[in-house]
C-alpha positions as CSV (number, residue, x, y, z in Angstrom):
1,M,158.8,52.2,111.8
2,T,162.2,53.2,110.2
3,A,163.3,55.2,113.2
4,E,162.4,52.3,115.5
5,M,164.3,49.8,113.4
6,L,167.4,52.1,113.3
7,A,167.3,52.5,117.0
8,R,167.0,48.7,117.4
9,R,170.0,48.2,115.0
10,A,172.1,50.6,117.0
11,R,171.2,48.9,120.3
12,L,171.8,45.3,119.0
13,M,174.6,45.9,116.4
14,G,176.4,48.9,117.7
15,P,177.2,52.3,116.2
16,N,178.1,53.1,112.6
17,V,176.5,50.1,111.0
18,P,176.1,51.4,107.4
19,T,172.8,51.6,105.5
20,F,172.0,52.9,102.0
21,Y,170.1,56.1,101.6
22,E,169.1,58.9,103.9
23,D,165.8,57.1,104.3
24,P,166.9,53.5,104.5
25,V,164.8,50.9,102.7
26,H,163.2,48.1,104.8
27,L,163.1,45.2,102.4
28,V,160.9,42.2,102.9
29,R,160.6,40.4,99.5
30,A,162.4,40.1,96.1
31,E,161.9,38.5,92.8
32,G,164.0,38.8,89.6
33,V,165.1,42.5,89.3
34,W,162.4,43.8,91.8
35,L,162.4,44.4,95.5
36,W,159.5,45.2,97.8
37,D,159.6,47.1,101.1
38,A,157.6,46.6,104.3
39,D,154.9,49.0,103.0
40,G,154.4,47.0,99.8
41,R,156.3,49.5,97.5
42,R,158.2,48.0,94.6
43,Y,161.7,49.1,93.6
44,L,163.7,48.4,90.5
45,D,167.1,46.9,91.5
46,C,169.8,48.6,89.5
47,Y,172.6,47.9,92.0
48,N,172.8,44.4,93.5
49,N,175.2,42.0,91.9
50,V,174.8,39.3,94.6
51,P,171.5,37.9,93.2
52,H,173.4,37.5,89.9
53,V,170.7,35.5,88.0
54,G,167.9,37.4,89.7
55,H,166.5,37.6,93.2
56,C,165.2,34.3,94.5
57,H,165.6,32.4,91.2
58,P,163.4,29.3,91.6
59,K,166.1,26.9,90.2
60,V,168.7,28.1,92.7
61,V,166.1,28.1,95.6
62,E,165.1,24.5,94.7
63,A,168.7,23.3,94.4
64,I,169.5,24.7,97.9
65,A,166.4,23.2,99.4
66,R,166.9,19.8,97.8
67,Q,170.5,19.5,98.9
68,S,169.7,20.8,102.4
69,A,167.2,18.0,102.8
70,T,169.8,15.4,101.6
71,L,173.3,16.2,103.0
72,N,175.4,19.1,104.2
73,T,178.9,18.6,105.6
74,H,182.4,19.7,104.8
75,T,185.3,18.7,102.5
76,R,187.1,16.5,105.0
77,Y,184.5,14.0,103.9
78,L,184.3,13.1,100.3
79,H,181.3,14.4,98.3
80,D,180.8,14.9,94.5
81,G,179.4,18.4,94.6
82,V,182.7,20.2,95.1
83,L,184.4,18.2,92.4
84,D,181.6,18.6,89.9
85,Y,181.5,22.3,90.4
86,T,185.3,22.7,90.3
87,E,185.5,20.8,87.0
88,R,182.7,22.7,85.5
89,L,183.8,26.2,86.6
90,T,187.5,25.8,85.8
91,A,186.6,24.7,82.3
92,K,185.6,28.3,81.7
93,F,189.2,29.5,82.5
94,S,192.3,29.5,80.3
95,H,196.0,30.2,81.3
96,D,196.2,26.8,83.1
97,L,193.9,28.0,85.9
98,R,192.4,24.6,86.7
99,Q,192.5,24.1,90.5
100,M,190.3,25.7,93.1
101,I,189.7,26.3,96.8
102,M,186.1,27.1,97.8
103,V,185.5,29.5,100.7
104,C,182.6,31.7,101.9
105,T,183.5,35.3,101.1
106,G,185.6,37.4,98.7
107,S,187.6,38.6,101.7
108,E,188.6,35.1,102.5
109,A,189.5,34.4,98.8
110,N,191.7,37.5,98.6
111,D,193.4,36.6,101.8
112,I,194.3,33.2,100.4
113,A,195.5,34.9,97.1
114,L,198.0,37.0,99.1
115,R,199.3,33.9,100.8
116,M,199.6,32.1,97.5
117,A,201.8,35.0,96.3
118,Q,204.0,34.8,99.4
119,A,204.3,31.0,99.0
120,V,205.4,31.2,95.4
121,T,207.8,34.1,95.7
122,G,209.0,34.0,99.3
123,K,208.4,37.7,99.4
124,T,205.9,39.7,101.5
125,G,205.4,43.0,99.6
126,F,202.1,43.8,97.8
127,I,200.8,46.5,95.5
128,A,197.2,47.7,94.9
129,T,195.7,51.0,93.7
130,D,195.1,53.9,95.9
131,N,191.4,53.8,95.6
132,T,190.3,50.2,95.9
133,Y,188.6,47.6,98.1
134,H,189.5,44.0,98.3
135,G,187.8,42.8,101.6
136,N,187.7,42.9,105.3
137,T,190.3,40.5,106.7
138,S,193.3,42.0,108.5
139,A,195.6,41.3,105.5
140,V,193.4,42.5,102.6
141,S,192.1,45.5,104.5
142,Q,195.7,46.8,104.4
143,L,195.3,47.0,100.6
144,S,191.9,48.7,100.7
145,T,191.5,52.4,100.9
146,R,188.1,53.0,102.5
147,R,189.7,53.6,105.9
148,P,193.5,53.5,106.6
149,P,194.6,50.7,109.0
150,I,195.2,51.7,112.6
151,G,198.8,52.8,112.7
152,G,198.8,53.7,109.0
153,Y,199.5,51.5,106.0
154,P,202.2,49.0,106.7
155,D,205.7,49.1,105.2
156,H,205.1,46.0,103.0
157,V,202.2,47.6,101.1
158,R,202.4,50.2,98.3
159,L,199.4,51.9,96.7
160,V,199.8,53.3,93.2
161,P,197.5,56.0,91.6
162,A,194.4,54.3,90.2
163,P,193.6,54.7,86.5
164,D,191.1,57.4,85.6
165,T,189.7,58.4,82.2
166,V,188.5,61.9,83.4
167,R,191.8,62.7,85.2
168,P,194.2,60.2,83.7
169,V,197.4,59.1,85.4
170,G,200.2,60.7,83.5
171,G,198.0,63.6,82.4
172,K,196.9,62.2,79.0
173,L,194.8,59.1,78.2
174,E,197.3,57.9,75.6
175,N,200.1,58.1,78.3
176,Q,198.1,56.4,81.0
177,P,199.1,52.7,80.4
178,D,202.8,53.5,80.6
179,A,202.4,56.0,83.5
180,F,200.5,53.4,85.4
181,A,203.2,50.8,84.8
182,E,205.9,53.2,85.8
183,N,204.2,53.7,89.1
184,V,204.0,50.0,89.7
185,A,207.7,49.6,88.8
186,R,208.6,52.4,91.3
187,A,206.6,50.6,94.0
188,I,208.4,47.3,93.3
189,A,211.7,49.1,93.6
190,E,210.7,50.5,97.0
191,L,209.5,47.1,98.3
192,D,212.8,45.6,97.2
193,A,214.8,48.4,98.8
194,N,213.0,48.1,102.2
195,G,213.6,44.3,102.3
196,H,210.1,43.0,101.8
197,G,210.5,42.2,98.1
198,F,207.6,42.0,95.7
199,A,205.1,39.2,96.0
200,G,202.1,40.4,94.0
201,F,199.8,43.0,92.6
202,M,196.1,42.7,93.4
203,L,193.6,44.4,91.1
204,C,190.1,44.2,89.8
205,P,190.4,44.0,86.0
206,T,187.7,46.6,85.5
207,F,188.9,48.7,88.4
208,A,185.3,48.7,89.6
209,N,185.7,50.3,93.0
210,E,188.0,52.9,91.5
211,G,185.0,54.1,89.5
212,F,185.1,51.6,86.5
213,P,187.1,54.0,84.2
214,A,186.6,53.6,80.4
215,L,189.8,51.6,79.7
216,S,190.5,49.4,76.6
217,P,191.9,45.9,76.2
218,G,195.6,46.1,76.4
219,F,195.7,48.8,79.0
220,L,197.5,46.6,81.5
221,D,200.1,45.2,79.0
222,P,203.0,47.5,80.1
223,T,202.2,46.7,83.8
224,V,202.1,43.0,83.2
225,E,205.6,43.2,81.6
226,V,206.9,45.0,84.7
227,I,205.4,42.5,87.1
228,R,206.7,39.5,85.1
229,K,210.2,40.9,85.0
230,A,210.1,41.4,88.8
231,G,208.9,37.9,89.4
232,G,205.7,38.8,91.2
233,L,202.2,37.4,90.8
234,I,199.1,39.0,89.3
235,L,196.2,38.5,91.7
236,C,192.9,39.2,89.9
237,D,189.8,40.0,91.9
238,E,186.9,39.1,89.7
239,V,184.2,39.5,92.4
240,Q,182.5,42.3,90.5
241,P,183.2,41.8,86.8
242,G,183.2,38.0,86.8
243,F,180.5,35.5,85.8
244,G,179.8,37.4,82.6
245,R,178.7,40.7,84.0
246,I,180.8,42.6,81.5
247,G,179.0,40.9,78.6
248,A,182.1,40.5,76.4
249,E,183.6,37.5,78.3
250,W,183.1,35.3,81.4
251,W,186.0,37.1,83.1
252,G,187.3,40.6,83.2
253,H,190.9,39.5,82.7
254,D,190.1,37.9,79.4
255,W,188.5,41.1,78.2
256,L,191.4,43.3,79.4
257,G,193.8,40.8,77.8
258,F,196.2,39.4,80.4
259,A,196.9,36.1,82.1
260,P,196.5,36.2,85.9
261,D,198.3,33.8,88.3
262,V,195.4,33.7,90.8
263,V,191.7,34.6,90.3
264,T,189.4,35.3,93.2
265,L,185.6,35.0,93.0
266,G,182.8,35.9,95.3
267,K,179.4,37.7,95.5
268,P,177.6,36.5,92.4
269,M,178.9,33.0,92.5
270,A,175.8,31.3,94.0
271,N,173.2,34.0,93.7
272,G,173.2,35.1,97.3
273,H,174.3,31.9,99.1
274,P,177.7,32.7,100.7
275,V,180.1,31.2,98.3
276,A,183.5,32.4,97.1
277,A,186.6,30.7,95.6
278,V,190.3,31.0,94.5
279,V,191.3,29.6,91.1
280,T,194.9,29.1,90.2
281,R,197.5,27.0,88.4
282,P,198.7,23.7,89.9
283,D,202.2,25.0,90.6
284,V,200.8,27.9,92.6
285,M,198.3,25.7,94.5
286,A,201.1,23.2,95.3
287,A,203.3,26.0,96.7
288,F,200.4,27.3,98.8
289,R,199.4,23.8,100.1
290,E,203.0,23.2,101.1
291,A,203.5,26.5,102.9
292,F,200.1,26.8,104.7
293,G,197.8,24.4,106.4
294,Y,194.4,25.5,105.2
295,F,190.9,24.2,105.7
296,N,187.6,26.1,105.6
297,T,184.7,24.4,107.4
298,F,181.9,25.8,105.2
299,G,183.9,26.3,102.0
300,G,182.8,23.8,99.3
301,N,180.0,22.3,101.4
302,P,177.3,20.4,99.4
303,V,174.6,23.0,99.7
304,S,176.9,25.8,98.6
305,C,178.0,23.7,95.7
306,A,174.4,22.9,94.7
307,A,173.6,26.7,94.7
308,A,176.7,27.5,92.7
309,L,176.0,24.7,90.1
310,A,172.4,25.9,89.8
311,T,173.6,29.5,89.2
312,L,175.8,28.3,86.4
313,D,172.9,26.4,84.9
314,V,170.7,29.6,84.8
315,L,173.5,31.7,83.4
316,E,173.9,29.3,80.5
317,D,170.2,28.2,80.0
318,E,168.9,31.8,80.0
319,N,171.8,33.3,77.9
320,L,172.4,35.9,80.5
321,I,175.9,36.8,79.4
322,Q,174.6,37.6,75.9
323,N,171.8,39.6,77.6
324,A,174.5,41.6,79.6
325,R,176.2,42.4,76.3
326,D,173.1,43.5,74.5
327,V,171.2,45.3,77.3
328,G,174.4,46.8,78.6
329,A,175.1,48.4,75.2
330,Y,171.6,49.7,75.1
331,A,172.0,51.2,78.6
332,L,175.3,52.8,77.7
333,D,173.8,54.4,74.6
334,R,171.0,55.9,76.6
335,L,173.4,57.2,79.2
336,Q,175.6,58.7,76.5
337,R,172.6,60.5,75.0
338,I,171.8,62.2,78.3
339,D,172.7,65.9,78.2
340,H,173.5,67.6,81.4
341,P,175.9,70.5,82.3
342,L,177.7,68.4,85.0
343,K,178.1,65.2,83.0
344,A,181.8,64.5,82.5
345,E,181.6,61.0,81.1
346,A,179.1,58.2,80.6
347,R,180.8,54.8,80.7
348,G,180.0,51.1,81.1
349,L,180.8,47.6,80.2
350,G,178.0,45.1,80.1
351,L,175.7,45.4,83.0
352,F,178.0,47.8,84.9
353,F,177.4,51.4,83.9
354,G,177.1,55.0,85.1
355,I,177.8,58.7,84.7
356,E,180.5,60.8,86.3
357,F,179.5,64.3,87.3
358,V,182.0,67.2,87.5
359,R,181.4,70.9,88.3
360,P,182.3,73.6,85.8
361,D,185.4,74.4,87.7
362,G,186.6,70.8,87.4
363,T,185.9,69.7,90.9
364,P,184.0,66.4,91.4
365,A,180.3,66.9,92.0
366,G,179.9,64.4,94.9
367,P,177.0,66.1,96.7
368,F,175.1,66.5,93.5
369,T,175.6,62.8,92.7
370,A,174.4,61.9,96.2
371,A,171.3,64.0,95.7
372,V,170.6,62.1,92.4
373,V,170.9,58.8,94.2
374,E,168.5,59.9,96.8
375,G,166.1,61.2,94.2
376,M,166.1,57.9,92.3
377,R,165.4,56.0,95.5
378,Q,162.4,58.2,96.2
379,E,161.1,57.3,92.7
380,G,161.6,53.6,93.2
381,I,165.0,53.0,91.5
382,L,167.8,51.7,93.6
383,L,171.3,52.5,92.6
384,N,174.4,54.1,94.2
385,R,177.6,56.0,93.7
386,I,181.3,55.2,93.6
387,G,184.8,56.5,92.8
388,R,187.4,58.4,94.7
389,H,185.1,61.4,95.2
390,M,181.9,59.4,95.1
391,N,180.7,61.4,92.1
392,T,180.0,58.6,89.7
393,L,176.6,56.9,89.5
394,K,177.0,53.1,89.9
395,M,174.4,50.9,88.2
396,R,175.1,47.1,88.5
397,P,171.8,45.3,88.2
398,P,171.0,41.6,88.3
399,M,171.8,39.8,85.0
400,P,168.1,39.3,83.8
401,F,167.8,43.2,83.5
402,G,166.0,44.0,80.3
403,R,165.6,46.9,77.9
404,D,162.3,47.8,79.5
405,H,164.1,48.1,82.9
406,V,166.7,50.2,81.3
407,D,164.1,52.5,79.9
408,L,162.4,52.9,83.2
409,A,165.7,53.6,85.0
410,M,166.9,56.1,82.3
411,D,163.5,57.9,82.0
412,T,163.5,58.3,85.8
413,L,167.2,59.4,85.8
414,E,166.5,62.1,83.2
415,A,163.6,63.5,85.3
416,I,165.7,63.5,88.5
417,L,168.6,65.2,86.7
418,A,166.3,67.9,85.4
419,R,165.0,68.8,88.9
420,T,168.2,68.4,91.0
421,P,169.8,71.8,91.6
422,Y,173.4,72.0,90.2
423,D,174.7,73.6,93.4
424,T,173.6,70.7,95.6
């Protein structure tokens, strides 16, 4: 069955279409934090942040069905949904972030954020970290580091070393905030020297794709000072930490302690319905609207807005941000108590946690981590790995994840670690 489906995918979708796991999972049904495959086997979902309030949440499903049966059009016609949602969501932001554009994907949102920075500054140079991902459009893929753009990274982009708490920038943890800022300042100087100028710095406030290093609030303060002095914008990609996943706050930037100029949102926004957005100040929005003619056919349509509103309802009614704080702390405690020779650091923030594995000689244990991921999948626990060397377990479950789910995942992880050879 699996071989036949993979062959069919290759025939219909082309080569190199990625799947998770050596033995890919054929999913047919989901509910809450559980998934079922075509053979009826149940898996605990420790990875997917798209079904933010749980797979197939009945309130979100009902809202989509009800609105689909009533009206679905675009924002060149007037409808209340996009206004109701914008008012309700922007009320959860500070820093005068009170206007919004709704789109369909995080890639689209980040593409707009880049253009907003260009419109405000009149400059074209951008900075990101050297181990990040911000989307698939031509513009944002030039900031992402999964695969270099054809022809190499363009002259208007600079990538600075990503923060890391096992191998810190600057050599020591206490030096890392200043060392990170110095690298950003150097990149700004290079962009100015080559004539592009500095438009903005795009980052995830928890540096999720970089391996979610164990940073502390205030880490970015020296960098913010550098950016403000240079006149650039801070473009904050909240696709992974946003909507309360970190437990401490609704947004990662509030936890880290800085004021972004533009915030982008995506995956968890409507619990699986394709919804994303850009939130910004009125002055930034005005500059963008004057410089670019922009319209998105599906962004802000009534069905998407209904799904997004229902997702907010569930987050609040079921106290899921408090749950992320409490259950996340419990999960991190269990991770920290795991004893293993290759364990370099257990870290996490809310319902985003994992372990980094390093060999005794200091080299990243990527193959070992991959073997652990495969072992967990075989035992019915779905998670994955992340980081520059893919040697950090990545656990990012739906928000209703409970302590009993943590115990099941951690008990299984301890068993897998005990039987996975160190030299894998």
